[in-house]
C-alpha positions, -999 to 999 in steps of 0.1 A, spaced: -6 -320 -572 21 -320 -545 5 -350 -528 4 -368 -561 41 -361 -568 50 -374 -533 29 -405 -538 48 -412 -571 81 -408 -552 69 -434 -527 69 -412 -497 37 -428 -483 36 -462 -467 24 -490 -490 -5 -497 -467 -25 -477 -492 -35 -489 -526 -36 -462 -552 -67 -466 -574 -75 -447 -606 -112 -439 -603 -136 -432 -630 -171 -419 -623 -168 -430 -587 -188 -414 -560 -163 -392 -542 -181 -399 -509 -174 -436 -512 -163 -446 -477 -138 -472 -488 -118 -446 -507 -101 -419 -488 -86 -390 -506 -91 -382 -543 -59 -364 -553 -70 -352 -587 -102 -351 -602 -112 -337 -636 -145 -334 -652 -139 -343 -689 -168 -349 -712 -190 -358 -682 -166 -384 -668 -150 -379 -634 -114 -391 -634 -91 -391 -604 -68 -410 -582 -79 -422 -548 -63 -443 -520 -78 -472 -502 -65 -485 -469 -56 -521 -473 -73 -546 -450 -50 -565 -425 -52 -596 -447 -42 -578 -478 -13 -561 -460 -1 -594 -446 -2 -609 -481 19 -581 -495 44 -585 -467 47 -622 -474 51 -616 -511 80 -591 -507 99 -606 -477 
C-alpha cells in the first residue's frame, strides 16, 4: 500500500506506465510489480507497472516539452 501511495504522489519516474490489471497472469514478463491484487468473485484485480519502450518514452517527452 505504501508503494501505491507513493506512486499516486508521483514519486516514481514517469518511465513507468501504471496499468490496472484484471485477470492478468502475474508472471507476465512485460509487467513488473503488481502493487495490489485482490481476489474478488474469481477476478484478480491489481495495479502493475510496465516499463515504457524507448520510443514511447521519447514520444511522451516530445508531448510535454
